[in-house]
C-alpha positions, -999 to 999 in steps of 0.1 A, spaced: 86 37 -178 80 33 -140 96 55 -114 104 51 -78 85 71 -52 102 102 -38 97 106 0 107 133 24 137 129 47 131 103 74 117 95 98 84 84 83 65 51 81 60 24 55 32 -1 52 44 -31 33 17 -53 19 29 -86 3 4 -110 -13 -3 -140 -34 -33 -135 -56 -62 -160 -60 -73 -170 -95 -94 -146 -115 -99 -108 -113 -132 -107 -94 -131 -69 -95 -96 -67 -81 -80 -45 -107 -107 -18 -106 -107 -18 -68 -68 -17 -66 -68 13 -89 -95 30 -68 -76 23 -35 -44 37 -49 -62 69 -60 -81 72 -27 -49 67 -7 -33 97 -24 -62 119 -10 -55 108 27 -39 132 51 -3 120 58 1 100 26 36 104 12 37 80 -18 37 44 -29 58 18 -48 45 -15 -61 56 -46 -81 38 -78 -90 50 -111 -103 39 -142 -85 43 -122 -52 28 -88 -51 46 -61 -31 29 -28 -24 45 -2 -1 28 29 10 46 57 29 29 78 56 39 107 79 27 91 111 11 60 127 -21 81 131 -23 86 94 -19 49 88 -46 41 113 -69 67 96 -63 50 63 -69 16 77 -102 28 91 -114 46 59 -148 32 51 -142 26 14 -108 10 22 -125 -12 49 -150 -24 23 -121 -33 -1 -103 -51 28 -134 -73 33 -129 -86 -3 -94 -99 6 -105 -135 10 -117 -134 -26 -86 -118 -41 -57 -133 -20 -45 -168 -12 -23 -152 14 -11 -118 25 10 -101 52 10 -65 63 41 -50 80 43 -15 94 78 0 98 94 32 108 119 44 82 149 57 100 173 61 71 172 60 33 197 63 4 194 60 -33 216 53 -63 233 50 -87 
């Protein structure tokens, strides 16, 4: 059973990565698992949520814009980003400040 990420009280930041995959794996699954593990080791990382059907949605949560920038510039992450043309037909990255949150039921 999957669970939703638990985050600290706002404010914090979310990086929303939405994507449409290309055909074939081409090393994607192994790299995606490695990037998820590597992200958890980064200063300022708060958690992640993801879902994939036709459209993939991956949301990572961060304590600051500086933490997001450091993750973006991580060498191993940059190498994975360079493979994006092979793995994705299209993608969008959105960076948001979370001001408020609530949960249910």
